[in-house]
Each structure stands twice: as C-alpha cells, then as structure tokens.
C-alpha positions in Angstrom: -202.2 -15.4 205.2 -202.2 -19.1 205.9 -201.1 -18.6 209.5 -203.7 -15.9 210.1 -206.5 -18.2 208.9 -205.1 -21.3 210.6 -207.9 -21.2 213.2 -211.0 -19.6 211.4 -213.3 -20.5 214.3 -211.2 -18.4 216.6 -211.6 -15.4 214.3 -215.4 -15.8 214.3 -215.4 -16.1 218.1 -213.2 -13.0 218.5 -215.4 -10.9 216.3 -218.5 -12.0 218.2 -217.0 -11.2 221.6 -215.9 -7.7 220.5 -219.4 -7.1 219.0 -221.1 -8.1 222.2 -218.9 -5.9 224.3 -219.5 -2.8 222.1 -223.2 -3.7 221.8 -223.6 -3.5 225.5 -222.5 0.2 225.3 -225.4 1.1 223.0 -227.6 1.8 226.0 -225.3 4.7 226.9 -225.9 6.6 223.6 -227.4 10.1 224.2 -229.5 12.1 221.8 -228.5 15.8 221.8 -229.1 18.5 219.2 -228.1 21.6 221.2 -227.1 24.1 218.5 -224.4 25.6 220.8 -222.6 22.3 220.9 -222.4 22.1 217.1 -220.0 25.1 217.1 -216.3 25.4 218.2 -216.1 26.4 221.8 -213.9 29.4 220.9 -216.4 30.9 218.4 -217.5 34.4 219.4 -221.2 33.7 218.6 -221.2 30.7 221.0 -219.4 32.7 223.8 -221.8 35.6 223.4 -224.8 33.2 223.6 -223.5 31.5 226.7 -222.8 35.0 228.3 -226.4 36.0 227.6 -227.8 32.8 229.2 -225.5 33.2 232.3 -226.9 36.7 232.8 -230.5 36.4 231.8 -231.3 32.7 232.0 -232.3 30.3 229.3 -233.5 32.2 226.2 -235.5 29.3 224.8 -239.2 29.5 225.1 -241.9 26.9 224.6 -244.9 28.7 223.2 -248.4 27.2 223.9 -251.0 28.9 221.6 -254.7 28.5 222.2 -257.4 29.2 219.6 -260.8 29.5 221.1 -263.7 28.3 219.1 -266.2 30.4 221.0 -265.8 33.8 222.5 -262.7 35.9 223.0 -259.5 35.8 225.1 -261.0 38.2 227.7 -264.2 36.1 228.3 -264.5 34.5 231.7 -264.7 30.8 230.4 -261.6 31.2 228.3 -259.6 33.1 231.0 -260.5 30.3 233.5 -259.0 27.7 231.1 -255.8 29.8 230.8 -255.7 30.2 234.5 -256.0 26.4 235.0 -253.3 25.4 232.6 -251.0 28.2 233.8 -251.2 26.9 237.3 -250.5 23.3 236.1 -247.6 24.3 233.9 -246.0 26.1 236.9 -245.8 22.7 238.7 -243.8 21.0 235.9 -240.2 20.2 236.8 -237.7 22.0 234.6 -240.0 25.0 233.9 -238.6 28.2 235.4 -241.4 30.6 234.6 -244.8 30.6 233.0 -246.2 33.8 231.6 -249.8 34.2 230.3 -252.6 36.7 230.1 -253.7 35.9 233.6 -250.5 36.5 235.5 -248.6 39.0 233.3 -247.6 42.3 235.0 -250.0 45.2 234.7 -248.5 48.6 235.6 -250.5 51.6 236.8 -249.9 54.7 238.8 -251.1 55.5 242.3 -250.8 58.3 244.8 -247.8 56.5 246.2 -246.1 55.8 242.9 -246.0 52.8 240.7 -248.2 49.8 241.4 -247.7 46.4 239.7 -250.5 43.8 239.8 -251.6 40.8 237.7 -253.2 41.7 234.4 -256.2 39.6 235.4 -256.4 39.8 239.2 -259.6 37.8 239.3 -261.8 36.2 236.7 -264.4 38.7 235.3 -268.0 38.2 236.5 -269.8 40.6 234.2 -269.5 41.9 230.7 -268.2 45.2 232.1 -265.4 43.4 233.8 -264.5 41.5 230.6 -264.3 44.8 228.8 -262.0 46.0 231.5 -259.7 43.1 230.8 -259.8 43.9 227.1 -259.0 47.6 227.9 -256.0 46.5 229.9 -254.8 44.2 227.1 -254.9 47.0 224.6 -253.3 49.6 226.9 -249.7 48.4 226.3 -248.1 47.4 223.0 -246.0 44.7 224.8 -249.2 42.6 225.2 -250.1 42.7 221.5 -249.1 39.6 219.6 -248.0 37.9 222.8 -251.2 37.6 224.8 -253.8 38.2 222.2 -254.1 37.9 218.4 -255.6 40.6 216.2 -259.1 39.0 216.4 -258.8 38.4 220.1 -259.7 34.7 219.6 -256.2 33.3 220.4 -253.7 33.7 223.2 -250.3 32.4 224.0 -248.7 31.0 227.1 -244.9 31.3 227.3 -242.9 28.6 229.2 -239.3 29.4 230.1 -237.1 26.5 230.8 -234.6 26.4 233.7 -231.1 27.3 232.7 -229.0 24.1 232.0 -232.0 21.8 232.1 -231.0 18.5 230.6 -232.5 17.1 227.4 -234.3 14.3 229.4 -235.9 16.9 231.7 -236.8 19.1 228.7 -238.4 16.1 227.1 -240.3 15.2 230.3 -241.5 18.8 230.6 -242.8 18.7 227.0 -244.6 15.5 227.6 -246.2 16.9 230.8 -247.4 19.9 228.8 -249.0 17.7 226.2 -250.7 15.6 228.9 -252.1 18.7 230.5 -253.4 20.0 227.2 -254.9 16.6 226.3 -257.0 16.6 229.5 -258.6 19.9 228.3 -258.9 19.1 224.6 -262.7 18.7 224.7 -263.4 22.2 226.1 -263.9 24.1 222.8 -260.4 25.2 221.8 -257.4 24.2 219.7 -253.9 24.1 221.1 -250.5 24.4 219.4 -247.1 23.8 221.0 -244.2 25.6 219.3 -240.7 27.0 220.1 -237.2 25.6 220.1 -237.5 23.4 223.2 -240.5 21.7 221.5 -238.6 21.4 218.2 -235.6 19.7 220.0 -237.8 17.3 221.9 -239.7 16.3 218.8 -236.4 15.9 216.9 -235.2 13.4 219.6 -238.5 11.5 219.5 -238.5 11.3 215.7 -234.8 10.2 215.7 -235.8 7.2 217.9 -238.7 6.5 215.5 -236.4 6.7 212.5 -234.0 4.2 214.0 -236.8 1.7 214.8 -238.3 2.2 211.4 -235.4 2.7 209.0 -232.8 0.2 210.2 -235.0 -2.9 209.8 -236.2 -1.4 206.5 -232.7 -1.0 205.0 -231.7 -4.5 206.2 -234.7 -5.9 204.4 -233.8 -3.9 201.3 -230.3 -5.2 201.5 -231.4 -8.8 202.0 -233.8 -8.5 199.0 -231.0 -7.0 196.8 -228.5 -9.6 197.8 -230.9 -12.5 197.1 -231.9 -11.1 193.8 -228.2 -10.6 192.9 -226.7 -13.9 194.2 -229.8 -16.2 194.4 -227.9 -17.8 197.3 -228.4 -18.0 201.0 -224.6 -17.5 201.6 -224.6 -14.5 199.3 -227.3 -13.0 201.5 -226.2 -14.0 205.0 -222.5 -13.1 204.9 -222.8 -9.4 203.8 -225.8 -9.0 206.1 -223.8 -10.2 209.1 -220.9 -7.9 208.1 -223.1 -4.8 208.1 -224.9 -5.6 211.3 -221.6 -6.2 213.2 -220.2 -3.0 211.6 -223.2 -0.9 212.7 -223.2 -2.3 216.3 -219.4 -1.7 216.7 -219.6 1.9 215.2 -222.4 3.0 217.5 -220.8 1.2 220.4 -217.6 3.2 219.9 -219.6 6.4 219.8 -221.1 5.5 223.2 -217.6 4.6 224.6 -216.2 8.0 223.5 -219.4 9.8 224.7 -220.2 11.2 221.3 -223.8 12.2 221.2 -226.3 11.0 218.6 -227.3 14.1 216.5 -229.8 14.4 213.7 -227.0 13.9 211.2 -225.4 11.0 213.1 -228.8 9.3 213.2 -228.1 8.3 209.5 -225.0 6.3 210.5 -226.8 3.0 211.0 -228.5 3.2 207.6 -225.3 4.4 206.0 -223.2 1.5 207.5 -225.8 -1.0 206.3 -225.7 0.5 202.8 -221.9 1.1 202.5 -220.6 -1.6 204.7 -222.0 -4.3 202.4 -219.8 -3.3 199.5 -216.6 -5.1 200.5 -218.4 -8.3 201.3 -220.3 -8.2 198.0 -217.1 -7.9 195.9 -215.4 -10.7 197.8 -218.4 -13.1 197.6 -219.1 -12.2 194.0 -215.5 -13.1 192.9 -215.5 -16.2 195.2 -218.7 -17.5 193.6 -217.3 -16.9 190.1 -214.2 -18.9 190.8 -216.1 -21.7 192.6 -218.5 -21.8 189.6 -215.6 -22.2 187.3 -214.1 -24.9 189.5 -217.4 -26.8 189.6 -217.7 -26.6 185.8 -214.2 -28.0 185.5 -214.0 -30.7 188.3 -217.6 -31.0 189.5 -216.7 -30.7 193.2 -214.7 -28.3 195.4 -212.5 -29.9 198.0 -211.7 -28.3 201.4 -208.1 -27.7 200.3 -209.2 -26.2 197.0 -211.8 -24.1 198.7 -209.1 -22.6 200.9 -207.0 -21.9 197.8 -209.9 -20.2 196.1 -210.5 -18.0 199.2 -206.8 -17.0 199.2 -206.9 -16.4 195.5 -209.9 -14.2 195.9 -208.3 -12.1 198.6 -205.1 -11.7 196.5 -207.0 -11.0 193.3 -209.4 -8.3 194.6 -207.9 -7.6 198.0 -206.0 -4.6 196.7 -209.1 -3.2 195.0 -211.1 -3.7 198.2 -208.4 -2.0 200.2 -208.2 0.9 197.7 -212.0 1.3 197.8 -212.0 1.3 201.6 -209.2 3.9 201.8 -210.9 6.2 199.3 -214.2 5.8 201.2 -212.5 6.5 204.5 -210.9 9.6 202.9 -214.2 10.8 201.6 -216.0 10.4 205.0 -212.9 11.5 206.8 -212.8 14.8 205.0 -215.8 15.8 207.1 -213.6 15.4 210.2 -211.8 18.6 209.1 -215.1 20.5 209.6 -215.3 23.0 212.5 -218.9 21.9 212.9 -219.1 19.3 215.7 -222.0 17.3 214.3 -220.3 17.0 210.8 -216.9 16.3 212.4 -218.2 13.5 214.6 -220.2 12.1 211.6 -217.0 12.1 209.5 -214.9 10.4 212.1 -217.2 7.6 213.0 -218.4 6.8 209.5 -214.7 6.5 208.5 -214.2 4.2 211.5 -217.3 2.3 210.5 -215.9 1.8 206.9 -212.6 0.6 208.4 -214.5 -1.9 210.6 -216.6 -3.1 207.6 -213.3 -3.6 205.6 -211.7 -5.6 208.4 -214.8 -7.7 208.9 -215.1 -8.4 205.2 -211.4 -9.5 204.9 -211.4 -11.6 208.1 -214.9 -12.9 209.2 -216.2 -13.7 205.7 -213.1 -15.7 204.6 -213.2 -17.5 208.0 -216.8 -18.4 207.6 -216.2 -19.6 204.0 -213.4 -21.8 205.3 -215.9 -23.4 207.6 -217.8 -24.3 204.4 -219.0 -27.7 205.5 -221.1 -25.8 208.1 -222.0 -22.6 206.5 -221.7 -22.9 202.7 -223.5 -25.2 200.3 -221.7 -24.9 196.9 -224.8 -26.1 195.1 -226.2 -22.6 195.8 -223.5 -21.2 193.5 -224.9 -20.9 189.9 -222.8 -22.3 187.1 -222.8 -20.0 184.1 -224.1 -21.3 180.8 -221.5 -21.9 178.1 -221.7 -21.4 174.4 -218.9 -23.0 172.3 -216.6 -23.0 175.4 -217.1 -19.3 176.1 -219.1 -17.9 179.0 -222.2 -16.2 177.8 -222.5 -12.5 178.9 -225.2 -11.8 181.4 -227.9 -9.2 181.0 -225.9 -6.6 182.9 -222.9 -7.1 180.8 -224.9 -6.9 177.6 -226.5 -3.6 178.6 -223.2 -1.9 179.5 -221.5 -3.3 176.5 -224.2 -1.8 174.3 -223.7 1.6 175.9 -220.0 1.3 175.7 -220.1 0.5 172.0 -222.5 3.4 171.4 -220.1 5.8 173.1 -216.8 4.5 171.7 -217.9 5.0 168.1 -216.9 8.6 168.3 -214.8 10.7 170.7 -216.8 13.8 169.9 -220.0 12.1 171.2 -218.3 11.3 174.5 -216.9 14.8 174.9 -220.2 16.5 174.0 -222.1 14.3 176.5 -219.6 15.0 179.3 -219.5 18.7 178.7 -223.3 18.9 178.4 -223.7 17.3 181.8 -221.1 19.7 183.3 -222.7 22.8 181.8 -226.3 22.0 182.8 -225.1 21.0 186.3 -223.1 24.2 186.7 -226.3 26.2 185.9 -228.2 24.3 188.6 -225.3 24.7 191.1 -225.5 28.5 190.8 -229.1 28.3 192.0 -228.3 26.5 195.3 -229.6 28.4 198.4 -227.8 28.1 201.7 -229.3 27.5 205.2 -232.3 25.8 206.6 -233.9 26.6 210.0 -234.5 23.6 212.3 -238.2 23.9 212.0 -237.9 23.2 208.2 -236.3 19.8 209.1 -239.9 18.6 209.5 -242.4 17.9 206.8 -245.1 20.5 206.3 -247.8 18.1 207.4 -246.3 17.5 210.8 -247.9 18.9 214.0 -244.8 21.0 214.9 -244.8 22.7 211.5 -248.5 23.5 211.7 -247.9 24.9 215.2 -245.1 27.1 214.1 -247.1 28.4 211.1 -250.0 29.2 213.5 -247.8 31.2 215.9 -246.1 33.1 213.1 -249.5 33.9 211.5 -251.4 34.9 214.6 -248.7 36.2 217.0 -245.4 37.9 216.9 -243.5 34.7 216.1 -241.1 32.3 218.0 -237.8 33.1 216.4 -235.7 35.2 218.8 -232.7 37.5 218.1 -231.3 38.7 221.4 -229.6 42.1 221.5 -227.3 43.1 224.3 -226.4 46.7 225.0 -223.7 47.0 227.6 -222.4 50.1 229.4 -219.2 50.6 231.3 -220.6 51.1 234.9 -223.5 50.4 237.2 -226.5 52.5 236.2 -225.3 53.1 232.7 -228.6 52.0 231.3 -230.5 54.8 233.1 -228.9 57.3 230.8 -231.6 58.9 228.6 -229.3 59.2 225.6 -228.7 55.5 225.3 -232.4 54.7 226.0 -233.5 57.1 223.3 -230.9 55.6 220.9 -232.3 52.2 221.6 -235.8 53.4 221.1 -234.9 54.9 217.7 -233.2 51.6 216.7 -236.4 49.7 217.6 -238.5 52.1 215.5 -236.1 51.9 212.6 -236.1 48.1 212.5 -239.9 47.9 212.9 -240.4 50.3 210.0 -237.8 48.7 207.7 -239.0 45.1 208.4 -242.7 45.3 208.9 -243.4 41.8 207.4 -240.5 40.1 209.1 -240.4 41.4 212.7 -243.4 40.7 214.8 -242.4 42.8 217.7 -239.4 44.1 219.8 -239.7 43.7 223.5 -237.2 45.5 225.7 -236.4 47.4 228.9 -237.5 50.5 226.9 -241.1 49.5 227.0 -241.0 49.3 230.8 -239.3 52.7 231.3 -241.9 54.3 228.9 -244.8 52.6 230.8 -243.4 53.7 234.2 -243.0 57.3 232.9 -246.6 57.2 231.6 -248.2 56.1 234.8 -246.1 58.4 236.9 -247.4 61.4 234.9 -250.9 60.2 234.4 -252.3 63.5 235.7 -250.1 65.6 233.3 -251.4 66.7 229.9 -249.8 65.4 226.8 -248.3 62.0 225.9 -245.9 60.7 228.4 -245.4 57.2 227.0 -241.8 58.1 226.2 -238.3 58.1 227.5 -237.7 61.2 229.7 -235.3 63.1 227.5 -236.3 66.8 227.7 -235.2 68.2 231.1 -237.5 71.2 230.8 -240.6 69.0 230.3 -239.8 67.1 233.5 -238.7 70.2 235.4 -235.1 69.0 235.6 -232.0 71.0 235.3 -229.9 68.5 233.3 -229.8 65.0 231.7 -228.1 63.8 234.9 -231.3 64.6 236.8 -233.3 62.7 234.2 -231.1 59.8 234.8 -231.8 60.0 238.5 -235.5 60.2 237.7 -235.4 56.9 235.7 -233.5 55.3 238.6 -236.3 56.4 240.9 -238.8 54.7 238.6 -236.8 51.5 238.9 -236.7 51.7 242.7 -240.5 52.2 242.8 -241.2 49.3 240.4 -242.2 46.1 242.1 -242.5 44.0 239.0 -239.9 41.6 237.5 -237.6 42.9 234.8 -234.8 40.5 235.5 -235.0 39.0 232.0 -234.3 42.4 230.5 -231.6 44.0 232.7 -228.7 42.6 234.8 -229.7 44.7 237.8 -233.2 46.0 238.5 -232.0 49.2 240.3 -228.7 50.1 238.6 -228.6 48.3 235.3 -225.3 48.3 233.5 -226.6 46.3 230.5 -229.9 45.3 229.0 -231.3 42.7 226.7 -234.1 43.2 224.2 -235.7 40.5 222.1 -236.4 40.9 218.4 -239.2 38.5 217.6 -239.2 37.4 214.0 -242.1 35.8 212.1 -239.8 33.3 210.3 -236.4 31.8 210.6 -235.1 32.9 207.2 -231.3 32.9 207.6 -230.7 35.7 205.1 -233.3 37.9 206.9 -231.8 37.2 210.3 -228.3 38.2 209.1 -229.7 41.3 207.4 -231.5 42.4 210.6 -228.5 41.7 212.7 -226.1 43.6 210.5 -228.6 46.5 210.3 -229.0 46.9 214.1 -225.3 46.6 214.8 -224.6 49.3 212.1 -227.3 51.5 213.6 -225.8 51.1 217.1 -222.3 51.9 215.9 -223.5 55.1 214.2 -226.1 56.4 216.7 -225.3 55.1 220.2 -223.3 57.4 222.5 -219.7 56.4 223.3 -219.1 53.9 226.1 -221.7 51.3 225.0 -221.1 48.0 223.3 -223.8 46.2 221.3 -223.9 42.5 220.4 -226.6 40.3 218.9 -227.0 36.6 219.4 -229.6 34.0 220.3 -230.5 30.5 219.1 -231.7 31.8 215.7 -228.4 33.5 215.0 -226.5 30.4 216.2 -228.3 28.4 213.5 -227.2 31.0 210.9 -223.6 30.8 212.1 -223.7 27.0 211.9 -225.0 27.3 208.4 -222.2 29.6 207.4 -219.6 27.3 208.9 -221.1 24.4 206.9 -220.7 26.3 203.7 -217.2 27.3 204.5 -216.3 23.7 205.3 -218.1 22.3 202.3 -215.5 23.5 199.8 -212.6 22.5 201.9 -214.1 19.0 202.5 -214.6 18.4 198.8 -211.1 19.6 198.0 -209.6 17.4 200.8 -211.5 14.3 199.7 -210.7 14.8 196.0 -207.0 15.3 196.8 -207.0 12.2 199.1 -208.6 10.0 196.4 -206.2 11.4 193.8 -203.2 10.6 195.9 -204.4 7.1 196.9 -205.0 6.2 193.3 -201.7 7.7 192.2 -199.7 5.9 194.8 -201.4 2.6 194.2 -200.9 2.7 190.4 -197.6 4.6 190.8 -198.6 7.4 188.4 -200.7 10.6 188.8 -202.5 9.6 185.5 -204.5 7.0 187.4 -205.6 9.8 189.8 -206.7 11.9 186.9 -208.8 9.1 185.4 -210.4 8.5 188.8 -211.3 12.2 189.1 -212.7 12.2 185.5 -215.3 9.6 186.3 -216.3 11.4 189.5 -216.7 14.8 188.0 -220.0 14.2 186.2 -221.8 12.5 189.1 -220.6 15.2 191.7 -221.5 18.1 189.4 -224.9 16.4 188.6 -225.6 16.2 192.3 -225.2 19.9 192.9 -227.1 20.7 189.7 -230.1 18.6 190.9 -230.0 20.5 194.2 -230.1 23.8 192.5 -232.9 22.9 190.0 -235.1 21.3 192.6 -234.6 24.0 195.2 -232.9 21.7 197.7 -231.0 23.9 200.2 -227.4 23.3 201.4 -227.7 22.4 205.1 -226.3 20.0 207.7 -227.7 17.0 205.8 -227.0 17.9 202.1 -223.6 19.2 203.0 -222.5 15.6 203.5 -223.5 14.4 200.1 -220.4 15.4 198.1 -217.9 13.9 200.5 -219.9 10.7 200.9 -220.4 10.5 197.1 -216.7 11.0 196.4 -215.7 8.4 199.0 -218.3 5.8 198.0 -218.7 6.6 194.3 -215.0 6.1 193.6 -215.3 2.5 194.6 -216.9 1.6 191.3 -214.1 3.2 189.3 -211.5 1.4 191.4 -213.1 -2.0 190.9 -213.6 -1.6 187.2 -210.0 -0.2 186.8 -208.6 -3.1 188.7 -210.5 -5.6 186.5 -209.6 -3.8 183.3 -205.9 -3.7 184.4 -205.9 -7.4 185.1 -207.5 -8.3 181.8 -205.3 -5.8 179.9 -202.2 -7.7 181.0 -203.6 -10.9 179.4 -204.7 -9.4 176.1 -204.2 -6.5 173.7 -207.6 -6.8 172.2 -209.3 -3.8 173.8 -212.8 -5.0 172.9 -212.2 -8.4 174.6 -210.5 -6.7 177.6 -213.5 -4.4 178.1 -216.0 -7.2 177.7 -214.2 -9.4 180.2 -213.7 -6.5 182.6 -217.4 -5.8 182.5 -218.2 -9.5 182.9 -216.0 -9.9 186.0 -216.4 -6.5 187.8 -219.6 -5.1 186.2 -221.9 -7.6 187.9 -220.4 -6.9 191.4 -220.5 -3.1 190.7 -224.2 -3.2 189.7 -225.0 -5.4 192.8 -223.0 -3.1 195.0 -224.4 0.2 193.5 -227.9 -1.1 193.7 -227.6 -2.2 197.3 -225.9 1.1 198.3 -228.4 3.2 196.4 -231.4 1.4 197.7 -229.9 1.5 201.2 -229.5 5.3 201.1 -232.9 5.7 199.4 -234.5 4.3 202.6 -233.7 7.7 204.1 -236.5 9.2 202.0 -238.8 7.7 204.6 -237.0 9.6 207.4 -238.9 12.2 209.5 -236.3 14.8 208.7 -236.1 16.6 205.3 -232.3 17.0 205.4 -231.9 13.2 205.7 -234.6 12.7 203.0 -232.6 14.8 200.6 -229.3 13.3 201.7 -230.6 9.8 201.0 -232.1 10.7 197.7 -229.1 12.6 196.5 -226.5 10.0 197.6 -228.7 7.2 196.0 -228.8 9.2 192.8 -225.0 9.7 192.9 -224.3 6.0 193.4 -226.3 5.2 190.3 -224.6 7.9 188.2 -221.1 7.1 189.6 -221.5 3.3 188.8 -222.9 4.2 185.3 -219.9 6.5 184.7 -217.4 3.9 185.8 -218.8 1.3 183.4 -219.3 3.6 180.4 -217.2 6.7 180.5 -214.2 5.1 182.1 -213.7 2.2 179.6 -214.2 4.6 176.7 -211.5 6.9 178.2 -209.1 4.0 178.8 -209.5 2.7 175.3 -209.1 6.1 173.7 -206.1 7.3 175.6 -204.5 3.9 176.4 -202.6 4.9 179.5 -199.4 3.0 180.1 -200.1 2.2 183.8 -203.0 0.0 182.8 -200.8 -2.5 180.9 -197.8 -2.5 183.2 
C-alpha cells in the first residue's frame, strides 16, 4: 500500500487523463429506442417482424390528425388545407408515402373495366361537389375511421417512413412536420401528431432534456446532502469528484463499445451520482472520525500521522467497502443475464460504473487526502463533544438506539413486525400488473398522450397488429377459399372485439371493391369475394380464381403494402388497428386470430402475426421471465459473497434476512399503487438488492469489529451504531435523494424506478440498523465474535 501511494500526485494525474480520454467519447453516444433491437436476434417475433418489413416496407406510421373548428372534412376550405400539407409532407426527406383524403385511391367501374383515380380529383367548387366528395367517402368502409371521423369534423393524414430510415432522419422528418403544421396553425383547426415514429422521436428529445435537467439536479442534491452530513468542504468535494469521474467514464465506455443510450440507460448518470458516492462517503466519514480523535488527543495531525490514518482507514473499512462494491456489482450485474438488450446493457455498464466508483474511492480520494496541505484543512473536521471522557451519541445514534431498545425488549414483537410486513407486501405483490405500452411512458398531460387519446377516440387508432397469410405458390392468394376464410376471420374479430379493434384493413377490401365495381350493372350485392361459381357464371372455383386474377390485372392502383405481388400474390398482409395498446388485449386478439386460422383456413397456408405492438408485448413477457431469474441470481451472489467473506453461510442468511422486508415491501407498494412491471420497474429489485445490502455489510462490519473488543452487547450495538450508523444514514440519504430526482423525469417508468429505489434505500438502511442488531443480539452467531 505504501508503494502504491508513494506518488499520490501521479495517481491524480492518471485518473484525470483517463477521464478526459473517455469524456471525449461522449459525443459519440447515440440515442436509440428501436423495440426490435431490445430483443434477441434469434427470437421468432423479431425475425417475423423483419421479414414483414423486408416485404412490405416500414410498418410504422406517423398519424397527423386534424380537427376543423368550422365546417366538415369535405368542405373546400378544409380540403385545400389537407391538399397543401399533403404536398409539403411529400417533400420531406425520409418520408416514403403520404396518404390523405385528397390523394387516396378511389375505385369505380367503367365500360373498359376498373378505373382508379384520386378520391378528390379537384377541389369542390359547389355544395353539390362537396356532397359528391362526402358520398365517395362513405362509399367504402376502408375510408371510415381513417380519412374521416364520425362527425366528419376531423381527418387523418398517414405518413409512412422509408424502410431503414435512421433515428436522426426520423427526428428531422418529425421536426419538419411540426414546422409545416405550425405555419398553418392560425387557419381554424387543431392538429395532433401521433404514431410510433412520433413517440420514438419525442422519447429521444425528452431523454436529452432529462440529462440536461436531472444530472445537475442530482449533483446539487448530493452536494447539499454531503454538506449537511459533514459540514466540511472536503466532505463535499471528494465524493462529488468521485461520482462525476465515474459518470463520465461509464458513459464514455458505452460510447467506445457503441452501446446505444436507451430510455433505461438514460438513468445511468443519475444512478452513478447516487450510488457512486457511497464508497467515498464511508471512507471520508471514518477518516474524519479518526482525525477528530487525533486532534482531540494531540491537537494537530502531522503529515506522517495523516498518512497512517489514511492507511488505517483503508484497512479498517476497505474490506467492507470491497464487499459492498461486490454485492452492488452482483445486483446490477444480474441484469446482464437478461435476454432483453436494454436491461442487459444497463446491468453491464452500471456494474462497470460501480467498479469504477470503487476504484476511484480507494485510489483518488486517499491520494487527495495525502496531499492534505493543498486540499484538506483539518479545522473543517468537527471534534465530537465529550462527557466524562466518553463520546456523546449524536442524534442519529440516539434515534436508532431508541428503536433498537424498543424492538429488543421482546422477540415476539420483532417476529410479528417482520411477518406483518411480509404478509401485507405479499398481498400487494399479487396485484401487480405486467406490461406498459410505450405511449404510457409519458405523463397524461403531455402533447403526445393527448394526440394518442384524440386518435383513439375519433379514428380507428394507431396501434397496429400485422397479420401475414402466406401460400405455397405464386397466385395462392387469388384462391376464393382462403379469401373467404380471411373475410370470416375479420368479421369474427370485429364482432368479438368491437370496443378494442377500430378497423381491419386488408387485400380483402380491395378484392370486394373491385368485384363490386365490375358488377355494378348486376342486381344484388356484389361487395363480396367471388365464391359461388354459379352466381358468376363460372364452372369451378378455379375459374373464380382466374376471375380474381383478372381483377388484379385491371387494377391500376397501388396495393403493394398488402400483397407481395400485385398480379400473382403468394402472400398478403392485413392490419388490425387497435384503439389502445393494452398488452393483454393484443395477446388475446393475436391468439384468437391464429387459432381461427388454424381451424378454418384451407391447407397450404401459414398465418403469422407480428408488428411493433406485438414486439412490445414480447419484450414485456421477456422482462417478466428475466425478473425472477435476475432476483434469484443477485440474491445467490450476495449470499455467496457474504458467506465467503465471513467464512460461514450463516452470514449470508443474516444478509438475506435484512433484505427480505425491503424487497417484499417494494413489490407490495407496486401492487397497491397500481404501478406496472415494465422496463423501468423491472430493475428495482436487482438495484435494491445490490445497493441495499451495503448498509447491512457496513453495520455488520462495525458490529463484528466492536464485538471482538467487548462482550457487552448493549455497548457493542451502541458503538457500532455510533461508528457505522452515521455513515449509513448519510449514504442512504444521499442515495435515496439521488434516485428520487428521477421523479422529475419525463418518463413514468423512470419516475416509478426512482421513487421505488429511493423508498427501498430508506427501508433497507432502517432494517440494517434495527432488525439486524436485534437478530445478532438474539441469536449471537459465532462468526461475529471470531
């Protein structure tokens, strides 16, 4: 140790150089919340989604809804506005197609066959022409809920992004859309921008806003907490330097390894500031205590004695700090076992960040303390008051001693309290709901939530479930049997889920419309799939198949987003548009349609269902699956670390005992408050285990040290609370307040994550200083006094 710290200034310079090098890399960090990248590459849902996009293009739509204050959708003035913005949207880079009421396909029959023109060929000049536009709109169900609302006062423009468009281009496209709409905002209408592309762009914008807002906030909170705790400039500066260096190095390494910044990883800077301060706080707290005792004894602290005190501090609590770091790394590292990329990356780099904070605390802080004539003024260190030669307990010690004495009076009281917490928490845990659509990441008062609500209320919705029906050969989708089967499935789903499915748009609608216009002179209803050979003067189903193929040859419109080939389609895609993103409902609809297809479709056809909505469901399920394994992994890791360090599994059991109540309480609170288990809250347990065990370790270390000096359990407990309790309270307060800063985040998962971890830090520290000493004094384990 003496050799390592021979040149403390060299250590300081080396740390600064590494920090600067990694800090330069921060400019290379990329924000990316693409749901497909959250899943394992081999997952079937991801492969199906990519296959759909390769065949039919990007499935994500940006929906621009317009509510007119005067008139109706089909009025000239309003159509002129839609025509203008449609033309401007088409010029935006990254936009593949724009579909609106003015340029949508309108199909009708002529003497020569099927004619396809624009729904609005030219702006209406008279009331009669406006009524003609309205008549066209109501002539086909595919327009309803897409181009007009029930009251005809709102319309929607769909913007399809180019396949593979980068996040920066998508963001630029969104900004251009907003600029265009802003130029027209005084023309008597309201506009709403919704859809997954808009959600992802706004997430990226809010992530940057959170970093700018929350990181300085949490640093200020940390500085305030440290100053209140130590009342010393040194006690504030050194831990603050530690966490800032840790944060820069952690994010710099993410940039070096090209790990993207996701909505979950956005919490890493705040987390590093909150957690990274712990090790420095314990070192400085113990250092100050020894310096205070030295000043009380000798009045001054020489350079040589200062160095001895630093080495004594490292030896005295270095083991506990190492143990705390290892258990925290184990807790965070357990997330690295998740199959969800965003959780795995979060776990890996928070674990790396904790390791960096540990190294900085054990190297940079001692090095700076050795350069005390430049950095430390020992007059800042408060000398404790004495009463008859004994150090008077501080307020913190008095409070926890009172709680300890209350609990230790009876074993039954402790057991009842512990069991009561577990039972109540278990009831709450059973109420936890799983899954949270991305749109719910935003607060209800935000513009994007209001836009989403408006679209779901007035139109079909923006949540898409893509269904693929694939045949075995070219032209397989002109078979009347499969087309009728698909039609029956659509009818079945619409009748079963009238409040959840806004509409189902498919190739079927086009075939039925073509059949209708080709038989316009015939009596009867021909808006159907040609299925009865006699009705169409055909000899067989094969001739009906040829008839449908002829329709496709005559059709001049674009159906490329519904079939793989406009003449001889072998597969088709239809979109189920849902009015909300409820995960359970999406799963139910998907299972229903696949079951229907299996039972009713002819042989030789394969049906799959995917889409961005379903990917979110799959990610949610994977999070739940990994949640249990992550908790088990982190608990086992903590148990083993404690057992190895103290050379007995009994130590591991005591560690688990003090963690049980806080962890169960966390899940109980989630259940009772209706907080869903999602990407944010799924991290709470692992983070709480890894960080919360620190308080148990530090108290157990202090108790063990005092127990070797005395057999008076009352005195041992008092002294352990005096030496470690203060640092534990300082640490828990700093960490809890640091995490609570996340309640000001723009994202609800991080709001709940911060609040729950903050709560768990307080309950874990409380448990370590009350339940643990009671248990140690009742059971008197042998490893404590060895």
